[in-house]
N, C-alpha and C positions, 0 to 999 in steps of 0.2 A: 747163952754166953753174954757177958756184960759188954756193952758198947764201950770200946776204949776211948771214944771221943766224948763220953757223957759229961765228964767234969769240965772239959775244955769248952764244950758247947754251952754248958750252964754258966760258966764264967763269962763267955762271950756275950751271952744274952744280957748279963748284968753290966756289961761294959757300955759306957756312954757312946763310944765310937760305933759299936754295933747298932745301938738304938738310932743314932744319927743316920747311919747308912740306910736303915729300914725306912725311916721317915723321909729321907731324901729320895729314895726310890718311889715311894708313894707320891711324893711331890712331883717328881719327873713325869710319872705316868699321868698325873692330874694336869700338869702343864701342857702335855701333848694336846689335851682336850680343850683347855681353857685359855692358856696364855704362853706365848713364847718366852716372856720375861720370867715366869715361874719356872719354866723348863730350864732356862739358862742358869738362873740362880741356884736351883736345886742340883743341877749338874755340876756346877763349880763346888758347891758344898760337898757333894758326893766324892768328887775327885780329891779335894783337899783333905777330907776326912780319911780317905784311904791311905794317905801317905803321912798322916799327922804323927804317927809313932816313929817316924824315921825309917831306918833300914832300907833306904832307897836303892842302894846297890844290890841288896838281896832281892828286892822286888823286881828290879830290872832283869837280873839274871833269871829269875823265875819266869818272867814273861818271855824272854828270849828262848826259853826251853819249850815254849808253846807254839806249835806251828801256825795256829790260828792268828796269834799276835804277829807273827812274822808276816803273814798275809796282810794284816791291817797295816803294818809298817810299810810294806811295798805299795799299797794303795795310796798311802800318804806321801811317801818319798818321791814317787814318780812325778806328780805335779809339782812337788816342792823343788826338785832339782831343775825342773823346766824354767824356773825363774831365772836361770843363768842365761837363757836365750829369749826370754819374754821382754818385749819392749814396754808394755804397759804394766808397771810394777804394782800400781794400785789394784788393778783388776786381778793380777796374779795373787796378791795378798788376800783379796776377797775370797778367791777359790780355796786358798790354803786354810784360812781361818775357819771356814765351814767344816773342813776335814780334820781339825785338831782332835775331836773325840776319838778318832781311830788310834791315836797315840796315847791320849790321856785317860779316856773313860775307863779302860780296863783296870787302872790303878785303884779306882774306887772300890772294886770288888775284893780288895785285900782285907777290908774291914769286915767282910762277910765270909771269910775263909772257912769258918765252921758253922755256916748258917744251918738252921734246922729245916727239916722237911715241912714242918707246920708253918713256918714263916714264909717259905716259898709258896705254899699253897694259898695262904692268906693274901699275899701280894699279887699272885696270879689271879685270884678271884677278884681282887680290887680292879685290876686292869680290865678283866672281862666286864665287870659291873660298869666301869666307865664307858666302855664301848656300847653297852646296852643303853645307858643313859643318853649317850650321844646319838645313837640311832633312833631312840624314842623321841628325842627332841626334834631330830630331822624329820621323822615320820609325822609328828604333830604339825610341823610347818607345812608338810605336803597335804595333810588332810584339811588344813585351813583354807586351801585354795587349789583344789585338785585340777580344775580346768586350766588355770594359769600355768601350772607346772607341766601339765601334759603338753601344752603348746611349747614350753621352753625346750622340751626334749627334741623337738623338731628343728631347733636352732642351736644345737651343740651345747646346751646348758642343762644343769641338773638341779635338783632340790638342794636347799642349804645344808651344809654339813659342818661339824666342828673342824679342828685343824686349820683354822683361818679360812674356812670354806674351801679347803682343798680336798675334793672328793676322791682324788687318786690316792693320796697317802692315807686318808681315812678308810677307804674301802680295803686297801692293802692291810692296814692294821686290824681291821675286823677279821680278815682271814687268819691273821696271826692269832687273834684271840680264839678263833675256832680251833686252831691247832693246839692251843693251850688247853682248851676244854677237852679235846681228845686225850691229851696227856693226863689231865686230871681224872678223866674217866678210867684210864688204865690203872691208876694207883688208888682209886677209891673203892671201898668195900661197902660203904653205907648207902642204902637204897635211896634215901631221901636226897642225898647229894647227886647221885647218878641221875635222878629225875630232874633235878634243878639244872644240872649241866646240859642234859638233853633238851630241855625246854629252852634254855638260853641259846643253844646252838640252832635250834629250829627257828627262833625269832631272827637271829642274825642272818641266817640263810635267806629267810623271807625278805628281810630288809635289803640285803644285797641286790635282790631282784627288783625291789621297789626303786632303789637308787640307780640301778642299771649302769654302774660305772664299768667300763670294759675291763680295766685292770683287776678290780675286785672279783668280777665274775670269772674271768679267765684263770686267775689264781685259785679261786674256789674250785672250779671244775678240775683243774690239774691236781690239786691236793686230794680231792675226794677220789679221783680215779687212782692215784698212787696208793691211797689208803686201802681202797677196794682190792687192788692187785696184791698188796701186801697180805691182806687177810685171806685172799684166794690161795696164796702160796703157803701161808703159815697156819691156817686153821683147818680143822676137819670139816667144818660146816661151809662147804663150797656154795651152797644155795644162797645163803645170806650175802656172801661176797659178790656173787654174780648178780643178785637182785640189786645190790648197791650200785654196781656199774650201770645196770639198765636204768635205774631211777636217776642217776647222775646225768646220763645221756638224755633223759627225758626232761630234765629241768628247763632247758631253753624252750622246748616245745610247749610245756605247760605255762611257763612265764609269758610266752608270746600270746597265748590265748587269754590269760587272765590279768596281765599287768599292762595297762596302757603305756606306762613309762618305758617298759622293756620293748614293747612293740614299736613305739615311736623312736626309740634309740636305734633299733635295728634298721628302721626305715631311713633314719638320718645317716647312719654309717654307710648304707648302700648308696644313698644320694651323694654323699661326700666322695666315695670311691668313684662313682660314675663321672664326677666332675674332674677330680685331680688326675685320674688315669687318662683323661683326654686332654689334659693340659689347660683346662678351664679354670680361671681364677674367680672365686666368689668370696668376698670378705666374710670371715668368721668360720670358715671350714677348718675344723681342728685337725683332722687326719691329713687334709691337703697341706696344711702348714708343716706337719711332721714330715711329709714326703719331701717338701721343698727344703726343709732343714737338712735332710739327709743328702740331697743333691748338693747343697752348699758345702756340707761336710766333706763330701767326696772330692770336690774341687779343691778345698783347703788342704785335705790330706795329700793330694797329688803334688802340692807345692813343696812338701817336706815329708816324704813318706818314711824316712829313716829316723829323723830327729823330732819330727812334729814341729808345729809353729810355736809351742809354748802355751801353757794354760792361760797366761796373761793376755794373749792375743787372739784367742779363738773367737771371742765375742766380737771384737772389732773387725775381724776378717769376715765373720758371718754378716755383719752389718754392711760391709763394703760389697760383699757378693750380692746381697739383695739389691743394693743401689744400682749395681751394674747389670744384673740379670733379671731381677723382678722388682723394678721400681714401684710397681703398683701395690706391692705388699706394704701394709701399714706397719709402722714401727712397733706397735703393741703386739703384732702377730709374728714378728721375727723371733726365732728361738734358736738355742744351741742345737747342734746335731742330735736328733732324738734317739740316742742310744748311748748309754754310759761307756760301753765297750768302744764304740766308734769315736766317742769324744776323746777317750784316752789315745786312740790312734791319731787323731788330729793334733792332740797336745804334745804327745811324747813319742809318736811314731809307731810303726808296726810291732817292733820288739816290746815296746812299753805296753801296747794293747794286749799282747800275748801274756806278758807277766801279770797284768791286771786280771785277765781271765783266769790264769792259774791260781791267783790269790783267792778268787771267788770260789773255786771248786775245792780248795784245800779242806774246808770243813767236812766235805763229803767223804774224805778219806781218813778222818780221825778215827782210829780203830775203836776206842771205847765208846764212841758216839754212834757208830754205824748201826747198832741194834735198835736205836731210837728212831722209829719211822717218822715221828713228828719233826725231829731235827732234819731228817732228809727232806721232808716236804717243805719245811721253812726255807732251806737253802736252795732247793730246786725252784720254788716260785720266786725267790729273790733274784736268782740268776736270770730267770725268764723276764722278770720285771726290768732288770738292768739292760737287757738286750734292746728294749724299745723305749726306755725312759732315762732321763738324766737325773736319776734319783739321788745320787750322792753329791749333787750341787746345791742342796738345800738342807737346812737344819733338821727338819723332820725326818727326811730320808736317811741322813747319816746316823742320827740318834737311834732310829728304829732298828736299823741294820746292826750297828755295833752293840747296842744295849741288849737286844734279844739274842744275839749270838752268844754273848757272855752269860746271859741269864739262863739259857738252855743248858750250856755247859756246866754252870754252877749248880743248876737244878739236879742234873744227873749225879754230880758229886755228892750232893746232899742226900739223894736217895740211897746211894751206896753206903754212906756212913751211918745211916739209920736203919739199914736192912737188918 
């Protein structure tokens, strides 16, 4: 049967807007690795290009028919309206400006309405390749002075990474690239590419254990276990699925034996816990500072449990709490309550936090996406991530979440139209 979208796709490929969108996506992916400026410029180009042909009202109506976009809108509007009761307008605007991609970035995908499966595959490969390059660069830095970095892992520091040296976002993005590799493996029939995807995945898993970032490793283990359970339920070969679960559970044990970084990281985490659980303050303890940030958040939440204090005032209230309760904490160690869900509770109250959490789980209930296990894994680890990180308060976190949510959904549409 002829593909009814064939001519449309062909015309779209020849369209300058289509080409600009593809180049902008490649640029945004590259900007994640190399430069915030590149990421920002390419994001603006991508959005403007998506609405350049007009029909804004039609596009808005289309987005409002998408439950995922409604979730995005809620995530944005909750802190936006808190400006009505925020005293610090400048801080409020800083929080809002970071979240603008929730409202605007999906418009860029209108230029890719009929994107081809081949172009999705090429750009997904490009993202994976960037993660491989970034991890290889980081690995080379490690090999240049292994003793020095082994010592750093005993002091809450890690080897250099891309993403402005933010190992948390970088490790999370590597797990996303691993899920993309799984998706590519599902749709690939060529053996050479299956081997390349498998080798790439093996290296990225090894690198995550060299980096030993807690976020990346926990998200990796959660993803692999979900995939293994999925195959256990869906495939006839139960032995392979069970073996995958056993191997996944053995990853930490093996890494502890052969990776000095991983071993030192575990030692540091236990040392950190032993101190902050007893109320001991030692400068530089990362998890100890997270614990204190949650204590500060709890006291701030109690002052306005129903309305919240407003997103513009959370930071100043955290600062004030530390001055009154933990004056020994250095300014550079103070942080927002270390949970995005809890942060929304502090900013817009308990009802706002519930709405925020509902918005996060909406993608899990999108009917035509539920059969895609990589989609489920992506959103499961994102929710897990947001429970203990303030990921959506920074450019990298917002972009990664919004872009890859739209990307996965568009990818599934492309597979349907080319089936």
